[in-house]
PAPAZA-143154 format. One record per residue: residue number from 1; residue in one letter; y, x, z of N, C-alpha, C, O in turn. Coordinates in nm, 3 decimals, decimal comma. Each point is the difference from the previous one (the first is absolute). Layout:
N
(rec NUM "A" (Y X Z) (Y X Z) (Y X Z) (Y X Z)) ...
//
This chain:
164
(rec 1 "M" (17,190 12,454 12,328) (-0,027 -0,113 -0,084) (-0,150 -0,031 0,004) (-0,083 0,091 -0,005)) (rec 2 "K" (0,052 -0,218 0,015) (-0,137 -0,047 0,011) (-0,058 -0,028 -0,138) (0,065 -0,063 -0,084)) (rec 3 "R" (-0,194 0,113 0,059) (-0,062 -0,019 -0,131) (-0,085 -0,127 0,001) (-0,074 -0,023 0,095)) (rec 4 "N" (0,084 -0,057 -0,199) (-0,086 -0,116 -0,018) (-0,085 0,024 -0,124) (0,053 0,036 -0,105)) (rec 5 "G" (-0,189 -0,056 0,116) (-0,087 0,016 -0,116) (-0,061 0,138 -0,008) (0,012 0,081 0,093)) (rec 6 "F" (-0,077 -0,054 -0,207) (-0,072 0,126 -0,021) (0,071 0,082 -0,105) (0,070 -0,053 -0,087)) (rec 7 "S" (-0,088 0,181 0,096) (0,059 0,088 -0,100) (-0,088 -0,003 -0,126) (-0,113 -0,048 0,002)) (rec 8 "L" (0,168 0,100 -0,110) (-0,073 0,004 -0,126) (-0,127 0,084 0,015) (-0,103 -0,035 -0,057)) (rec 9 "T" (0,109 0,143 0,129) (-0,116 0,086 0,021) (-0,110 -0,074 0,076) (-0,117 0,011 -0,036)) (rec 10 "E" (0,152 -0,085 0,137) (-0,099 -0,076 0,077) (-0,066 -0,109 -0,086) (-0,121 -0,020 0,009)) (rec 11 "V" (0,197 -0,048 -0,089) (-0,054 -0,105 -0,087) (-0,094 0,061 -0,104) (-0,107 -0,056 -0,026)) (rec 12 "M" (0,145 0,169 -0,032) (-0,085 0,065 -0,100) (-0,129 0,052 0,064) (-0,108 -0,009 -0,059)) (rec 13 "L" (0,118 0,063 0,179) (-0,120 0,049 0,069) (-0,094 -0,117 0,033) (-0,121 0,012 -0,021)) (rec 14 "A" (0,173 -0,121 0,070) (-0,083 -0,117 0,032) (-0,064 -0,058 -0,127) (-0,115 -0,042 0,002)) (rec 15 "T" (0,190 0,039 -0,112) (-0,053 -0,051 -0,126) (-0,113 0,089 -0,052) (-0,100 -0,052 -0,049)) (rec 16 "S" (0,115 0,183 0,058) (-0,105 0,089 -0,049) (-0,125 -0,008 0,088) (-0,111 0,008 -0,052)) (rec 17 "V" (0,125 -0,023 0,183) (-0,116 -0,017 0,088) (-0,071 -0,132 -0,034) (-0,122 -0,004 -0,008)) (rec 18 "F" (0,199 -0,102 -0,011) (-0,058 -0,129 -0,036) (-0,073 0,008 -0,134) (-0,109 -0,055 -0,015)) (rec 19 "A" (0,168 0,124 -0,084) (-0,063 0,014 -0,132) (-0,131 0,077 0,010) (-0,098 -0,035 -0,066)) (rec 20 "M" (0,093 0,141 0,149) (-0,125 0,076 0,016) (-0,109 -0,084 0,066) (-0,116 0,006 -0,040)) (rec 21 "V" (0,154 -0,084 0,141) (-0,098 -0,088 0,067) (-0,051 -0,105 -0,097) (-0,120 -0,029 -0,002)) (rec 22 "M" (0,208 -0,030 -0,079) (-0,041 -0,101 -0,097) (-0,089 0,061 -0,109) (-0,097 -0,062 -0,042)) (rec 23 "A" (0,129 0,183 -0,003) (-0,082 0,066 -0,102) (-0,141 0,025 0,054) (-0,099 -0,023 -0,071)) (rec 24 "G" (0,089 0,069 0,193) (-0,132 0,022 0,062) (-0,076 -0,130 0,016) (-0,121 -0,005 -0,025)) (rec 25 "T" (0,189 -0,099 0,067) (-0,063 -0,131 0,018) (-0,050 -0,055 -0,133) (-0,111 -0,053 -0,008)) (rec 26 "M" (0,192 0,066 -0,097) (-0,042 -0,049 -0,131) (-0,118 0,080 -0,054) (-0,089 -0,057 -0,063)) (rec 27 "A" (0,087 0,188 0,086) (-0,112 0,083 -0,045) (-0,130 -0,045 0,068) (-0,103 -0,010 -0,065)) (rec 28 "V" (0,108 -0,015 0,193) (-0,118 -0,047 0,073) (-0,042 -0,138 -0,051) (-0,119 -0,027 -0,017)) (rec 29 "Y" (0,216 -0,061 -0,007) (-0,031 -0,134 -0,051) (-0,069 0,007 -0,136) (-0,103 -0,065 -0,020)) (rec 30 "F" (0,156 0,143 -0,074) (-0,060 0,009 -0,132) (-0,138 0,065 0,004) (-0,090 -0,043 -0,072)) (rec 31 "A" (0,071 0,145 0,155) (-0,132 0,063 0,014) (-0,101 -0,098 0,058) (-0,114 -0,006 -0,045)) (rec 32 "S" (0,155 -0,071 0,144) (-0,088 -0,100 0,059) (-0,035 -0,109 -0,099) (-0,114 -0,046 -0,006)) (rec 33 "N" (0,211 0,004 -0,073) (-0,022 -0,104 -0,100) (-0,099 0,049 -0,106) (-0,089 -0,075 -0,039)) (rec 34 "R" (0,104 0,199 -0,009) (-0,094 0,057 -0,097) (-0,141 0,008 0,059) (-0,098 -0,034 -0,066)) (rec 35 "S" (0,090 0,078 0,190) (-0,131 0,012 0,066) (-0,065 -0,137 0,015) (-0,120 -0,014 -0,026)) (rec 36 "W" (0,195 -0,086 0,066) (-0,055 -0,134 0,017) (-0,048 -0,054 -0,134) (-0,109 -0,057 -0,008)) (rec 37 "Y" (0,188 0,074 -0,098) (-0,037 -0,053 -0,131) (-0,123 0,070 -0,054) (-0,087 -0,065 -0,058)) (rec 38 "S" (0,077 0,196 0,076) (-0,117 0,076 -0,042) (-0,124 -0,047 0,075) (-0,106 -0,017 -0,060)) (rec 39 "S" (0,119 -0,004 0,190) (-0,113 -0,051 0,079) (-0,041 -0,139 -0,043) (-0,118 -0,033 -0,001)) (rec 40 "D" (0,215 -0,049 -0,036) (-0,030 -0,135 -0,046) (-0,083 0,003 -0,129) (-0,095 -0,077 -0,014)) (rec 41 "V" (0,131 0,164 -0,079) (-0,076 0,011 -0,125) (-0,142 0,050 0,030) (-0,096 -0,050 -0,058)) (rec 42 "Q" (0,083 0,147 0,147) (-0,133 0,051 0,036) (-0,084 -0,108 0,066) (-0,120 -0,011 -0,028)) (rec 43 "M" (0,179 -0,068 0,115) (-0,074 -0,107 0,068) (-0,046 -0,107 -0,099) (-0,112 -0,049 0,009)) (rec 44 "R" (0,199 0,012 -0,104) (-0,040 -0,099 -0,100) (-0,114 0,053 -0,086) (-0,090 -0,076 -0,038)) (rec 45 "C" (0,093 0,203 0,007) (-0,106 0,062 -0,079) (-0,133 -0,002 0,078) (-0,104 -0,034 -0,056)) (rec 46 "M" (0,109 0,071 0,183) (-0,122 -0,003 0,082) (-0,054 -0,141 0,015) (-0,121 -0,022 -0,008)) (rec 47 "R" (0,210 -0,074 0,029) (-0,042 -0,139 0,016) (-0,066 -0,053 -0,127) (-0,100 -0,071 0,007)) (rec 48 "E" (0,154 0,106 -0,123) (-0,057 -0,045 -0,128) (-0,141 0,056 -0,018) (-0,091 -0,074 -0,037)) (rec 49 "A" (0,073 0,203 0,062) (-0,133 0,061 -0,015) (-0,099 -0,061 0,099) (-0,114 -0,027 -0,036)) (rec 50 "D" (0,157 0,005 0,158) (-0,088 -0,058 0,102) (-0,039 -0,143 -0,036) (-0,116 -0,038 0,016)) (rec 51 "M" (0,211 -0,041 -0,065) (-0,030 -0,139 -0,037) (-0,097 -0,008 -0,117) (-0,086 -0,088 -0,003)) (rec 52 "I" (0,099 0,179 -0,093) (-0,093 0,001 -0,113) (-0,143 0,021 0,049) (-0,091 -0,074 -0,037)) (rec 53 "L" (0,072 0,175 0,121) (-0,134 0,027 0,050) (-0,054 -0,113 0,088) (-0,118 -0,034 -0,008)) (rec 54 "Q" (0,204 -0,024 0,091) (-0,045 -0,112 0,084) (-0,046 -0,117 -0,085) (-0,103 -0,061 0,029)) (rec 55 "K" (0,177 0,029 -0,134) (-0,038 -0,112 -0,087) (-0,130 0,028 -0,072) (-0,082 -0,090 -0,019)) (rec 56 "M" (0,061 0,215 -0,022) (-0,123 0,034 -0,069) (-0,120 -0,003 0,095) (-0,106 -0,050 -0,036)) (rec 57 "V" (0,122 0,101 0,155) (-0,111 0,009 0,094) (-0,031 -0,134 0,065) (-0,117 -0,039 0,006)) (rec 58 "Y" (0,218 -0,032 0,042) (-0,022 -0,122 0,078) (0,021 -0,129 -0,077) (-0,039 -0,106 0,049)) (rec 59 "G" (0,098 0,111 -0,167) (0,015 -0,121 -0,080) (0,142 -0,050 -0,005) (0,089 0,049 0,070)) (rec 60 "I" (-0,070 -0,150 -0,155) (0,132 -0,058 -0,024) (-0,006 -0,150 0,028) (-0,089 -0,069 -0,049)) (rec 61 "H" (0,184 0,020 0,126) (0,012 -0,144 0,026) (-0,133 -0,062 0,044) (-0,039 -0,106 -0,050)) (rec 62 "G" (-0,030 0,170 0,140) (-0,125 -0,056 0,051) (-0,122 0,032 -0,082) (-0,111 -0,040 0,036)) (rec 63 "S" (0,128 0,111 -0,147) (-0,117 0,036 -0,082) (-0,069 0,121 0,062) (0,057 0,071 0,083)) (rec 64 "N" (-0,178 -0,050 -0,125) (-0,075 0,114 0,049) (0,036 0,124 -0,080) (0,007 -0,004 -0,123)) (rec 65 "G" (0,017 0,114 0,192) (0,033 0,125 -0,066) (-0,124 0,083 -0,027) (-0,113 -0,046 0,014)) (rec 66 "L" (0,137 0,171 -0,052) (-0,109 0,090 -0,034) (-0,093 0,027 0,119) (-0,117 0,033 -0,020)) (rec 67 "R" (0,168 -0,046 0,139) (-0,083 0,028 0,117) (-0,118 -0,096 0,012) (-0,105 0,037 0,053)) (rec 68 "S" (0,120 -0,158 -0,101) (-0,107 -0,097 0,010) (-0,084 -0,010 -0,128) (-0,080 -0,092 -0,016)) (rec 69 "A" (0,099 0,188 -0,076) (-0,072 -0,004 -0,128) (-0,148 0,031 0,020) (-0,039 0,072 0,091)) (rec 70 "I" (-0,042 -0,128 -0,179) (-0,143 0,031 -0,003) (-0,015 0,132 -0,077) (0,047 0,012 -0,113)) (rec 71 "Y" (-0,111 0,084 0,174) (-0,011 0,134 -0,057) (-0,052 0,000 -0,142) (0,050 0,074 -0,085)) (rec 72 "T" (-0,149 -0,156 0,059) (-0,061 -0,001 -0,134) (0,083 -0,075 -0,103) (-0,030 0,007 -0,119)) (rec 73 "N" (0,134 -0,080 0,162) (0,081 -0,079 -0,092) (0,140 0,057 -0,019) (0,094 -0,074 -0,029)) (rec 74 "V" (-0,079 0,205 0,044) (0,129 0,065 -0,023) (-0,009 0,074 -0,133) (-0,084 0,087 -0,018)) (rec 75 "V" (0,174 -0,123 -0,074) (0,004 0,064 -0,131) (0,130 0,079 -0,006) (0,109 -0,053 0,022)) (rec 76 "F" (-0,123 0,180 -0,051) (0,111 0,093 0,003) (0,016 0,062 -0,138) (-0,096 0,053 -0,056)) (rec 77 "A" (0,217 -0,060 -0,001) (0,024 0,055 -0,135) (0,127 0,084 0,000) (0,102 -0,039 0,058)) (rec 78 "V" (-0,110 0,154 -0,124) (0,116 0,089 -0,011) (0,018 0,036 -0,147) (-0,094 0,039 -0,069)) (rec 79 "T" (0,218 -0,052 0,021) (0,036 0,043 -0,135) (0,127 0,082 0,013) (0,109 -0,057 0,009)) (rec 80 "G" (-0,121 0,188 -0,009) (0,116 0,086 0,023) (0,050 -0,021 0,142) (-0,075 0,014 0,096)) (rec 81 "A" (0,204 -0,047 -0,083) (0,057 -0,027 0,132) (-0,015 -0,147 0,040) (0,022 -0,035 0,116)) (rec 82 "L" (-0,058 -0,051 -0,211) (-0,017 -0,143 0,027) (-0,136 -0,022 0,067) (-0,100 0,056 -0,044)) (rec 83 "W" (0,097 -0,137 0,148) (-0,128 -0,033 0,063) (-0,005 -0,149 0,032) (0,102 -0,068 0,010)) (rec 84 "S" (-0,225 0,020 0,008) (-0,023 -0,140 0,032) (-0,122 -0,010 0,090) (-0,101 0,067 -0,022)) (rec 85 "V" (0,111 -0,151 0,124) (-0,112 -0,025 0,091) (-0,021 -0,151 0,007) (0,090 -0,074 0,041)) (rec 86 "T" (-0,208 0,029 -0,080) (-0,039 -0,140 0,008) (-0,110 -0,011 0,104) (-0,091 0,083 0,004)) (rec 87 "Y" (0,098 -0,186 0,081) (-0,096 -0,011 0,109) (-0,031 -0,146 0,032) (0,073 -0,091 -0,039)) (rec 88 "S" (-0,184 0,071 0,110) (-0,041 -0,132 0,049) (-0,028 0,010 0,149) (-0,038 0,105 0,051)) (rec 89 "T" (0,059 -0,217 0,019) (-0,028 -0,005 0,143) (-0,118 -0,096 0,025) (-0,035 -0,077 -0,089)) (rec 90 "P" (-0,025 0,082 0,207) (-0,114 -0,087 0,030) (0,028 -0,149 -0,013) (-0,091 -0,079 -0,028)) (rec 91 "D" (0,217 0,038 0,050) (0,032 -0,143 -0,010) (0,036 -0,044 -0,141) (0,051 -0,110 -0,019)) (rec 92 "G" (-0,078 0,195 -0,082) (0,020 -0,039 -0,139) (0,137 0,029 -0,055) (0,032 -0,044 -0,111)) (rec 93 "Y" (0,049 0,115 0,183) (0,136 0,031 -0,045) (-0,005 0,122 -0,091) (-0,069 0,097 0,030)) (rec 94 "D" (0,142 -0,100 -0,143) (0,007 0,111 -0,093) (0,146 0,041 -0,017) (0,088 -0,084 -0,019)) (rec 95 "G" (-0,064 0,215 0,025) (0,137 0,050 -0,015) (0,003 0,124 -0,085) (-0,102 0,064 -0,024)) (rec 96 "N" (0,225 -0,028 -0,022) (0,018 0,118 -0,082) (0,134 0,064 0,033) (0,103 -0,067 0,005)) (rec 97 "F" (-0,105 0,199 0,017) (0,121 0,078 0,018) (0,012 0,094 -0,120) (-0,098 0,062 -0,041)) (rec 98 "T" (0,219 -0,051 -0,016) (0,023 0,084 -0,117) (0,127 0,080 0,020) (0,103 -0,053 0,042)) (rec 99 "Y" (-0,111 0,182 -0,074) (0,118 0,087 0,001) (0,037 0,035 -0,143) (-0,083 0,050 -0,076)) (rec 100 "K" (0,209 -0,077 0,038) (0,051 0,033 -0,132) (0,114 0,100 0,017) (0,110 -0,036 0,041)) (rec 101 "P" (-0,137 0,164 -0,074) (0,102 0,102 0,022) (0,128 -0,021 -0,081) (0,108 0,036 0,046)) (rec 102 "A" (-0,118 -0,094 -0,164) (0,120 -0,023 -0,082) (0,096 -0,096 0,069) (0,122 0,015 -0,010)) (rec 103 "D" (-0,177 -0,114 0,080) (0,083 -0,099 0,072) (0,029 0,042 0,143) (0,088 -0,057 0,065)) (rec 104 "Q" (-0,160 0,157 -0,013) (0,010 0,047 0,138) (-0,023 -0,114 0,100) (0,071 -0,011 0,099)) (rec 105 "V" (-0,172 -0,071 -0,126) (-0,033 -0,111 0,089) (-0,151 -0,008 0,021) (-0,079 0,047 -0,081)) (rec 106 "I" (0,042 -0,107 0,193) (-0,139 -0,038 0,026) (-0,002 -0,151 0,006) (0,080 -0,062 0,072)) (rec 107 "R" (-0,171 0,002 -0,148) (-0,008 -0,146 -0,007) (-0,136 -0,048 0,049) (-0,101 0,069 -0,011)) (rec 108 "F" (0,103 -0,190 0,066) (-0,121 -0,065 0,046) (-0,020 -0,127 -0,081) (0,095 -0,074 -0,026)) (rec 109 "T" (-0,220 0,048 -0,015) (-0,035 -0,123 -0,070) (-0,113 -0,067 0,075) (-0,104 0,061 0,026)) (rec 110 "D" (0,123 -0,188 0,008) (-0,104 -0,080 0,065) (-0,094 -0,049 -0,110) (0,032 -0,095 -0,071)) (rec 111 "M" (-0,147 0,160 0,059) (-0,095 -0,032 -0,106) (-0,076 -0,131 0,027) (-0,069 -0,050 -0,088)) (rec 112 "S" (0,083 -0,004 0,209) (-0,067 -0,125 0,034) (0,072 -0,121 -0,059) (-0,056 -0,109 -0,005)) (rec 113 "V" (0,180 0,129 -0,039) (0,082 -0,108 -0,056) (0,010 0,020 -0,151) (0,033 0,109 -0,047)) (rec 114 "S" (-0,061 -0,215 -0,027) (0,013 0,013 -0,146) (0,148 0,008 -0,036) (0,084 -0,064 0,064)) (rec 115 "N" (-0,052 0,143 -0,165) (0,137 0,023 -0,045) (0,090 0,056 0,110) (0,118 -0,035 0,007)) (rec 116 "A" (-0,173 0,120 0,078) (0,079 0,058 0,109) (0,105 0,096 -0,056) (-0,026 0,076 -0,093)) (rec 117 "V" (0,142 -0,081 0,152) (0,110 0,088 -0,039) (-0,002 0,122 0,091) (-0,006 -0,016 0,122)) (rec 118 "P" (0,011 0,137 -0,177) (0,001 0,120 0,085) (0,122 0,001 0,092) (0,111 -0,032 -0,042)) (rec 119 "L" (-0,134 0,069 0,166) (0,105 0,007 0,102) (0,031 0,146 0,028) (-0,090 0,077 0,032)) (rec 120 "T" (0,217 -0,039 -0,043) (0,040 0,138 0,029) (0,000 0,019 0,150) (0,073 -0,068 0,073)) (rec 121 "I" (-0,155 0,162 -0,025) (-0,006 0,026 0,145) (0,073 0,127 0,039) (0,021 0,025 0,119)) (rec 122 "G" (0,017 0,057 -0,218) (0,073 0,122 0,031) (0,076 0,051 -0,120) (-0,051 0,000 -0,112)) (rec 123 "E" (0,174 0,042 0,136) (0,085 0,054 -0,105) (0,036 0,144 0,032) (-0,025 0,049 0,111)) (rec 124 "N" (0,084 0,018 -0,207) (0,043 0,139 0,014) (-0,116 0,094 0,032) (0,018 0,101 0,069)) (rec 125 "V" (-0,137 -0,133 -0,120) (-0,118 0,082 0,023) (0,002 0,113 -0,103) (-0,028 -0,023 -0,118)) (rec 126 "R" (0,060 0,143 0,162) (0,009 0,114 -0,090) (-0,138 0,043 -0,050) (-0,020 0,021 -0,119)) (rec 127 "T" (-0,075 -0,008 0,211) (-0,138 0,032 -0,036) (-0,093 -0,071 0,096) (0,038 -0,034 0,113)) (rec 128 "S" (-0,159 0,010 -0,159) (-0,101 -0,062 0,084) (-0,136 0,039 -0,054) (-0,017 0,022 -0,120)) (rec 129 "S" (-0,079 -0,013 0,209) (-0,136 0,029 -0,044) (-0,099 -0,072 0,091) (0,027 -0,026 0,118)) (rec 130 "V" (-0,141 -0,006 -0,176) (-0,110 -0,061 0,074) (-0,126 0,076 -0,038) (-0,027 0,021 -0,118)) (rec 131 "T" (-0,048 0,022 0,218) (-0,127 0,068 -0,026) (-0,110 -0,066 0,081) (0,020 -0,037 0,115)) (rec 132 "M" (-0,135 0,024 -0,177) (-0,117 -0,057 0,066) (-0,064 0,108 0,086) (-0,020 0,113 -0,045)) (rec 133 "V" (-0,012 -0,148 0,166) (-0,077 0,086 0,089) (-0,113 -0,085 0,057) (-0,004 -0,121 -0,022)) (rec 134 "T" (-0,086 0,183 0,095) (-0,113 -0,072 0,055) (0,047 -0,118 0,086) (0,072 0,019 0,098)) (rec 135 "N" (-0,113 -0,138 -0,135) (0,029 -0,122 0,075) (0,149 -0,029 0,017) (0,040 -0,059 0,101)) (rec 136 "G" (0,043 0,100 -0,198) (0,142 -0,030 0,013) (0,084 0,059 -0,111) (-0,052 0,048 -0,101)) (rec 137 "L" (0,183 -0,052 0,122) (0,099 0,050 -0,095) (0,104 0,085 0,072) (0,036 -0,029 0,114)) (rec 138 "N" (0,011 0,134 -0,180) (0,119 0,073 0,044) (0,115 -0,047 -0,087) (-0,008 0,004 -0,123)) (rec 139 "I" (0,116 -0,048 0,187) (0,117 -0,050 -0,074) (0,120 0,085 0,038) (0,027 0,020 0,119)) (rec 140 "M" (0,045 0,030 -0,220) (0,122 0,076 0,022) (0,113 -0,071 -0,074) (-0,013 -0,038 -0,116)) (rec 141 "V" (0,126 0,023 0,186) (0,118 -0,063 -0,059) (0,120 0,088 0,032) (0,023 0,036 0,116)) (rec 142 "R" (0,055 -0,001 -0,219) (0,124 0,074 0,020) (0,114 -0,087 -0,050) (0,008 -0,035 -0,118)) (rec 143 "V" (0,080 -0,001 0,209) (0,115 -0,087 -0,030) (0,126 0,085 0,002) (0,017 0,085 0,088)) (rec 144 "G" (0,071 -0,107 -0,183) (0,128 0,070 -0,004) (0,114 -0,098 -0,017) (-0,007 -0,092 -0,081)) (rec 145 "L" (0,113 0,113 0,159) (0,120 -0,085 -0,010) (0,122 0,086 -0,027) (0,013 0,110 0,055)) (rec 146 "E" (0,075 -0,159 -0,138) (0,129 0,062 -0,025) (0,107 -0,104 0,025) (-0,002 -0,109 -0,057)) (rec 147 "D" (0,094 0,144 0,144) (0,109 -0,091 0,033) (0,128 0,082 0,005) (0,028 0,068 0,098)) (rec 148 "G" (0,048 -0,077 -0,206) (0,120 0,084 -0,008) (-0,041 0,145 -0,010) (-0,081 0,037 -0,086)) (rec 149 "R" (0,134 0,045 0,173) (-0,036 0,142 -0,003) (-0,114 0,033 0,094) (-0,035 0,117 0,016)) (rec 150 "F" (-0,023 -0,218 0,047) (-0,110 0,022 0,095) (-0,133 -0,028 -0,067) (-0,016 -0,102 -0,067)) (rec 151 "V" (-0,079 0,193 0,085) (-0,132 -0,011 -0,060) (-0,104 0,022 0,109) (0,015 0,089 0,084)) (rec 152 "A" (-0,119 -0,172 -0,084) (-0,108 0,015 0,097) (-0,133 -0,026 -0,069) (-0,010 -0,086 -0,087)) (rec 153 "T" (-0,093 0,161 0,127) (-0,135 -0,026 -0,046) (-0,092 0,001 0,122) (0,023 0,071 0,098)) (rec 154 "N" (-0,127 -0,150 -0,108) (-0,097 -0,008 0,109) (-0,138 -0,017 -0,060) (-0,021 -0,083 -0,089)) (rec 155 "T" (-0,073 0,161 0,137) (-0,138 -0,007 -0,048) (-0,089 -0,043 0,116) (0,001 0,061 0,107)) (rec 156 "L" (-0,078 -0,168 -0,129) (-0,097 -0,046 0,099) (-0,137 -0,004 -0,064) (-0,015 -0,035 -0,117)) (rec 157 "T" (-0,085 0,072 0,195) (-0,138 -0,002 -0,044) (-0,084 -0,070 0,106) (0,024 0,017 0,119)) (rec 158 "T" (-0,121 -0,094 -0,163) (-0,089 -0,066 0,094) (-0,141 -0,005 -0,057) (-0,021 0,006 -0,121)) (rec 159 "Y" (-0,072 -0,017 0,211) (-0,140 -0,018 -0,037) (-0,037 -0,143 0,036) (0,017 -0,041 0,115)) (rec 160 "V" (-0,068 -0,035 -0,211) (-0,040 -0,139 0,024) (-0,153 -0,002 0,003) (-0,066 0,024 -0,101)) (rec 161 "R" (0,013 -0,053 0,216) (-0,146 -0,012 0,013) (-0,036 -0,147 -0,014) (0,055 -0,087 0,067)) (rec 162 "Y" (-0,150 0,062 -0,157) (-0,045 -0,138 -0,020) (-0,076 -0,048 0,123) (-0,079 0,075 0,058)) (rec 163 "R" (0,103 -0,198 -0,020) (-0,074 -0,059 0,112) (-0,134 -0,054 -0,045) (-0,092 -0,010 0,081)) (rec 164 "N" (0,078 -0,025 -0,207) (-0,120 -0,067 -0,049) (-0,073 0,086 -0,100) (-0,104 -0,041 -0,052)) 
//
């Protein structure tokens, strides 16, 4: 007698092999997805910290940043963790950067414009410090992001040497 089809043992064996391959594939997929999402949070954190420092050093929307400040016209104030830097440039531009730890933001105010509204240039700033050094400033920014169960922090420090 000729057999058509598979026996119950063959079907069960094929099903269990298929289930093991699918379980392995799903495990790799979920691990890759977690890794990608974690990397994405870390990249956004690094980008935020980098953009804050770039805006402070080089300026915002065509304005002059701290790099073009006149050395003698930089006013630096610290009250606890809160700090403020007010500066002037040779072309008459006046600006102010302020860090407020309670809000976890760094804001910029264009002092050349009357009734200027502070512009938030960085969010999620966990800590920040500014220290005066000879002919410049040391700026440290630590940004932290939480997205679901993923957490990332990034600390960047730069030295801004005045050109003028």
